[in-house]
C-alpha positions in Angstrom: -33.8 -3.2 59.7 -33.0 -0.7 56.9 -32.3 2.8 58.0 -33.4 5.7 55.7 -32.6 9.4 55.8 -35.5 11.6 54.8 -34.5 15.3 54.1 -37.2 17.9 53.4 -37.6 21.4 54.7 -41.4 21.0 54.6 -42.4 19.4 57.9 -45.7 18.1 56.5 -44.0 16.3 53.6 -41.2 15.0 55.8 -43.6 13.6 58.4 -45.8 12.0 55.7 -42.9 10.2 54.1 -41.4 9.2 57.4 -44.7 7.8 58.8 -45.3 5.7 55.6 -41.7 4.3 55.7 -42.0 3.4 59.4 -45.4 1.7 58.7 -43.6 -0.5 56.2 -40.9 -1.5 58.7 -38.1 1.0 58.0 -36.2 3.1 60.5 -36.1 6.8 59.6 -33.8 9.6 60.4 -35.2 13.1 59.6 -33.4 16.2 58.4 -34.9 19.6 57.9 -32.2 20.9 55.5 -29.3 19.8 53.4 -26.6 20.5 56.0 -28.4 18.4 58.6 -29.0 15.6 56.0 -25.3 15.4 55.2 -24.4 15.5 58.9 -26.7 12.6 59.5 -25.2 10.7 56.6 -21.7 11.2 58.0 -22.7 10.1 61.5 -24.5 7.0 60.2 -22.6 6.2 57.0 -22.2 2.5 57.8 -25.8 1.9 58.6 -27.8 4.0 56.2 -29.4 2.0 53.4 -31.0 4.8 51.4 -31.5 8.6 51.3 -34.5 10.6 50.2 -33.5 14.2 49.4 -35.7 17.2 48.6 -33.9 19.5 46.1 -34.8 23.0 47.3 -33.7 23.1 50.9 -31.9 25.8 53.0 -28.2 25.5 53.2 -26.9 22.7 50.9 -29.6 21.8 48.3 -30.4 18.2 47.3 -28.0 18.2 44.4 -25.1 19.4 46.5 -25.8 16.9 49.2 -26.0 14.1 46.7 -22.7 15.1 45.1 -20.9 15.2 48.5 -22.4 11.8 49.4 -21.2 10.4 46.1 -17.6 11.3 47.0 -17.5 8.5 49.5 -20.6 6.3 49.1 -22.8 4.5 46.5 -25.8 4.5 48.9 -29.1 4.7 46.8 -30.5 8.3 46.6 -34.0 9.4 45.6 -34.5 13.0 44.7 -37.8 14.5 45.9 -38.9 17.8 44.5 -41.8 20.0 43.3 -40.0 20.7 40.1 -40.8 18.7 37.0 -38.6 20.2 34.2 -36.3 17.8 32.3 -33.3 20.0 33.4 -34.0 19.1 37.0 -34.1 15.4 36.3 -30.9 15.5 34.3 -29.1 17.5 37.0 -30.3 15.0 39.6 -29.0 12.0 37.7 -25.7 13.9 37.0 -25.4 14.5 40.7 -25.5 10.7 41.2 -29.1 10.2 42.1 -30.7 6.8 41.5 -34.3 7.9 41.1 -36.4 11.0 40.9 -39.9 11.6 42.3 -42.0 14.7 41.6 -44.4 16.3 44.1 -47.3 15.7 44.5 -46.7 12.0 44.8 -48.3 8.9 46.2 -46.5 7.8 49.5 -47.3 4.2 48.6 -45.6 4.6 45.2 -42.6 6.2 46.9 -42.3 3.2 49.2 -42.4 0.9 46.2 -39.5 2.9 44.7 -37.6 2.5 47.9 -38.2 -1.2 47.9 -37.1 -1.6 44.3 -33.9 0.4 44.9 -33.0 -1.6 48.0 -33.5 -4.9 46.1 -31.2 -3.7 43.4 -28.7 -2.6 46.0 -28.9 -6.0 47.8 -30.5 -4.4 50.9 -34.2 -5.5 50.8 -36.0 -5.2 54.1 -37.3 -8.7 53.7 -34.1 -10.6 53.5 -32.6 -13.6 55.3 -34.8 -14.6 58.3 -36.8 -11.4 58.3 -40.6 -11.6 57.7 -43.0 -8.8 57.3 -46.8 -8.8 57.7 -48.3 -5.3 57.1 -46.9 -3.1 59.9 -45.2 -6.0 61.8 -41.6 -6.9 61.1 -40.1 -10.1 62.5 -36.3 -10.5 62.4 -35.2 -13.9 63.6 -31.5 -13.2 63.1 -31.7 -10.2 65.4 -34.4 -11.9 67.6 -36.4 -8.7 67.2 -40.1 -7.9 66.6 -41.1 -4.4 65.5 -44.5 -2.9 65.1 -44.9 0.4 63.3 -41.2 0.8 63.7 -41.2 0.3 67.5 -39.7 -2.8 69.1 -42.2 -5.1 70.9 -40.9 -6.6 74.2 -41.9 -10.3 74.1 -41.0 -13.2 76.4 -39.3 -16.2 74.7 -42.5 -18.2 74.7 -44.5 -15.3 73.2 -41.8 -14.8 70.6 -41.8 -18.5 69.6 -45.6 -18.5 69.3 -45.5 -15.6 67.0 -42.7 -17.2 65.0 -44.7 -20.4 64.6 -47.7 -18.4 63.3 -45.7 -16.4 60.9 -44.1 -19.5 59.4 -47.6 -20.4 58.0 -50.0 -17.5 57.9 -53.6 -18.7 57.6 -52.9 -22.1 59.1 -54.7 -23.1 62.3 -52.5 -24.4 65.0 -54.2 -26.5 67.8 -53.2 -26.0 71.4 -51.6 -29.4 71.4 -49.5 -28.6 68.4 -48.3 -25.3 70.0 -47.5 -27.1 73.3 -45.5 -29.8 71.6 -43.6 -27.4 69.4 -42.9 -24.7 71.9 -43.1 -26.3 75.4 -41.9 -29.7 74.3 -43.4 -33.2 74.2 -42.5 -33.8 77.8 -44.5 -30.8 79.1 -47.1 -32.0 81.7 -48.7 -28.7 82.7 -52.1 -27.3 82.0 -52.9 -26.9 78.3 -54.6 -23.6 79.1 -51.2 -22.0 79.4 -51.3 -21.7 75.6 -54.4 -19.6 75.9 -52.9 -17.2 78.4 -49.7 -16.8 76.4 -51.6 -16.1 73.2 -53.8 -13.6 75.0 -50.7 -11.7 76.3 -49.2 -11.8 72.9 -52.3 -10.4 71.4 -52.4 -7.6 74.0 -48.8 -6.6 73.4 -49.4 -6.4 69.7 -52.4 -4.0 70.3 -54.7 -3.3 67.3 -52.5 -5.3 65.0 -52.9 -8.4 67.3 -56.6 -8.0 67.5 -56.8 -7.7 63.7 -54.5 -10.5 62.8 -54.2 -13.0 65.7 -57.4 -15.0 65.5 -59.0 -17.7 67.7 -60.6 -20.6 65.9 -63.1 -21.8 68.5 -62.8 -25.5 69.3 -59.5 -25.8 67.4 -56.8 -23.3 68.1 -55.2 -20.1 66.8 -53.9 -18.6 63.5 -52.6 -15.4 62.0 -54.6 -13.9 59.2 -52.9 -12.0 56.4 
């Protein structure tokens, strides 16, 4: 999972950006000023994928933080500010920033900017064996499922059922198909075990599970996009 530092002295803006990033499967570290932002970067240098910096912050401003980061790292940096003058943009780029977003902004557009920068940096959130469906992120390499940024504790059977569904969203899997695929062809127990496992999986996934994990009566189950 990509880790992003969000630094803004305005609590409302910082929380808005953080909540949207978490919703899209990112892990967020928050900083209320430039000094804290640089401290977080130094502590997490090897794991931070991108940094979002407000320009006008107490202590070190965004430009200063970006310059200090550029002394040791090429991590993507987005400058976030209420200013819109050309001078500010030029100063941001001269400091080593990769992109520049002016307030007020659309959080969805900001997330798209983040995704584009991570792709260019080779750090897309949806790489390798990681799948994402709205707020749910499934990482098979790490054997990890996250929903709204929080890890979901699944049993091996529940995990494999979810994996099967995510391999083909929209496809209906019969109980027999799920039994053969997950329990094995030599399983001789009650077929209703599939129902109980899917029910527990749906419960653990909460509102997301109720919205996406569907029962097709008389046939089986599927995940809807």
